N, C-alpha and C positions, 0 to 999 in steps of 0.2 A: 503494500500500498505507500502509494506517494505521499508524504508528510508537505504539506505547503510553511514554510517558515513566515512566521506574523510579521507586519512591517513597522517599523517604531518610528511614530509621525511626531512632531511639531506642530502648534499651530498659531500661526503668526495674524493678529486682528488686534487693531485698539477698543473694539466693542467687545464689552465682556458679553453679554449677549449671545453676539453672534459666535464666540470661542464656545461656548456651552451648548451652540445647539449645533455646531460641528462636531462637538467632542460626542454629544448623546445619538444622532447618526452615525457617526464612525463604529459605537459602539452596539448598535440596530446590525450595521453590515454586517460587522465583524472581521477578523484577520489583521487589524490596524489595531496595536500598543500606543495611546497619546503617551510619550514620556514629558512631554511640558509644553509649555502657553509662554506667549511673549506677546506685548501688547505695542511696544515698538521696535522701531528698525536696529537700535543697538541693542536692545536686549533680544535681538531676534538673532545676532550675527554672533553675539556672545553663547544663547545656548546652542549655534549649532558647532561652533567650534569646541565646546564642553562634551555636547550628548552626541554627536555624530550621527544625527538621525537618517533612516532611512528617505525619507519621505518629508517634506515641509510645503504644507496649506498655508501661500504666502496672501495675503492681502495688497493691494496695490494701495487705494487711498490711505492714508494713516497721515497722521500730524507730524510736521517737523520733516522727517524723512519716508518716501513712498517703500513700497515695494521693491520697486527698480534698484533703491540701495541698496537694499542688502543682497539683491541678487548680485549687482558691481563688487559687492562686499565681500563677497563669499572665497576663502582662499583656495589655490589651486588643486589642493591635497584633499579636499572636502565638498564635491560637489552631487550633494545631496537631488531626489527627485523633485523637481518644484512642480506642486500645482497651482496655478493663481488665481485668486479668487475676487471677482469683480463685479462692481453694479452696473458699469456704464460705458466703460472707455472700450469706445471701440475697432478704435486703431488699437492697442493690446490685442485684443482678441484676434484681428488678421495676422499678429504679430506673432500669437503665441499658433496660430494656424498654420501661417508659413513656414516654421519652424520645429514644429511636430510637437510642441509642447501642451501639456494636459492645462484648462483652466474650468472653472466654474463660476456661473452664474449666480447671482442672489437674485432671491433667497433659492439656497441650495436644496435641489430635489434628491430624493433617495434615489429614486433608479439615475441619472445622471452623475451623481458619487459612486456607484458600484460601478456604471461602467467605466469610470477613470480609473478606478482600482485593480481595473482587468489590466486594462493596459501600461498605468505603473506596473505592477508587478511582474508582467510580462518582460517587461524592458527590465528592471530588476535580477528575473531569474536569468535571464542571458544574458546580467552583465554589462549592459550595453548603459554608456555615460550619458548622463542629462545634456541636452542639445542644448545648453546655455551661452556659448561663443558665439554662436548664429544670431539670437536672439541679443545677445548685446550688441553687435556691430549695428541692428536693424535699429534699438532703439536710440543708437549714437546717432542713426542715420536724420532720428526723426529732428534730433537738437538742432540742426541747422535751419532747424525754421521757427519764425517767433509764434511763442503762444497766445501774444498779444500785439496788435496794432494801437501806435501813438495816435491819437484824431486830435489836432485844436479845434477850440471851442469859445465862446466867447468867454467861458469862465478860466479858462488857462488849456489845459491839455487832458482829455481821455482813454482810458486804455481800454479797449474793448479786446474781449476774448474772441480768438481767431475759432475757438469751436463754436461760437454762438451767432456766427454771422450764415448768414444763410446764401445769397448771391450778391454778386455785385455788377454793376452796370456801369460802364463808362460814360462820359458826355464830355466831348472834349477832352482836355488836361486834366479833367477830373474824372473820379469814381465816385459813386454812389452806393454805400457800404449799405443791405439790410441785414440789420442784427436784432429779430423780435421784432418789437414795434416800433423799434428807433431808425433811422435813415444820415447815417457819415456820411459826412462830402470829405474825399483825400483830393489833394493837387498832384497828381500821380497817374501813371496812362497805366491801361488792362494789360499791357503786354507786362513791364517792370512787376505791376500788382504779381501777374502769374508766375514769376518767374521768387519772390519772396516766399510763395505757399507751397506746402507741401501738397506733389501731384496726386499722391497715395488720397486724398481729402478733398483736393479742389481741382477741379474741370470745367474746361472752357466748353460753352457747347455752343455759342455764336460768336460773332467776333467783336461784338460787345458786353458778352455775360461772360461769367464765372460763376459756378454755383457747386456748393457743399453738397458732396455726394451723399453723406448720411440727412440731408433732407428732401432729399427726390420719395414723391411714395408709388408714382407709377409714371408710366410712357404711355402714349398712344400715338399710333403712324396716322401722318396725315396726307401728304401728296408729296412724289417727286424726291422721295428719302427722307423729309424732315419728319419731326416727331412735336408734339404735344408734351410737354415735360410739365408735372404736376408737383408739387411740394408739400408737405405736411400741414401746411396752414393754410392749403388752395391754393395757393397763387401759380399760376398758368406762366408756363416762358416756351419758347419755340427752342429745339434742339434741332439746329442747322447739320444737313447731310455732311456737311465738311468736318462736323467735331463729331457726326456718331459713331465712329468706330470707337475714336478715344475712348471716348465714354461709356460704350459698352463693354469695353477692357476692364477699363475702373471698375465695371458694376461683377467683375469675375467673369464677363464673356456672352454677351444674348444673345440671343438668335436675331 
């Protein structure tokens, strides 16, 4: 009879209730011993060095230092399997999938957790190292792009979160940046702005417009290869056939 070794796990999350819930789910699934918990990045790195877990459930959104700081701080001789836990970071989810790393979306579902543990155990028993270096490279590439845009206003300068931008429209040498209910005007060309933004998140759909692909709800064909593009808030834009293929590639390859 084959005896499957139990996995030794560390839970890292700044929310006590979240740690308790994940521990309870692991107890229900079985096969995992939770050997420690941490509420922040510094404590996580210390616990990993001391306890040498097989597996770390790592929350992304933590104060002061996030989960990526833990990833970057891991010593070369200690690379446990990492399962990221996230509530909303779509870029991170894409990066995890591209690099074959496991992730769980909050709130964690028991069936999804069980599936993840099967994959982790399979790699662990095969002696496969966690593919962390490739993800770090992808995350470092992300840092080249700004997370906020400085916008001049009558009261000074506003900092607009890039993630909040829905779409951008050119108006001569100015840009109208749509973010929620606000429209911000920036003196810059669309080509200059396109070079500044992460191409994994922002794609040109027309000679005068760029859209945040996470805000796209649906597409509908028109004529001559053009499409009507609808955002989640109901805004309708035109996807020019000139830019259609680039958007389809960014969306994962549509027919």
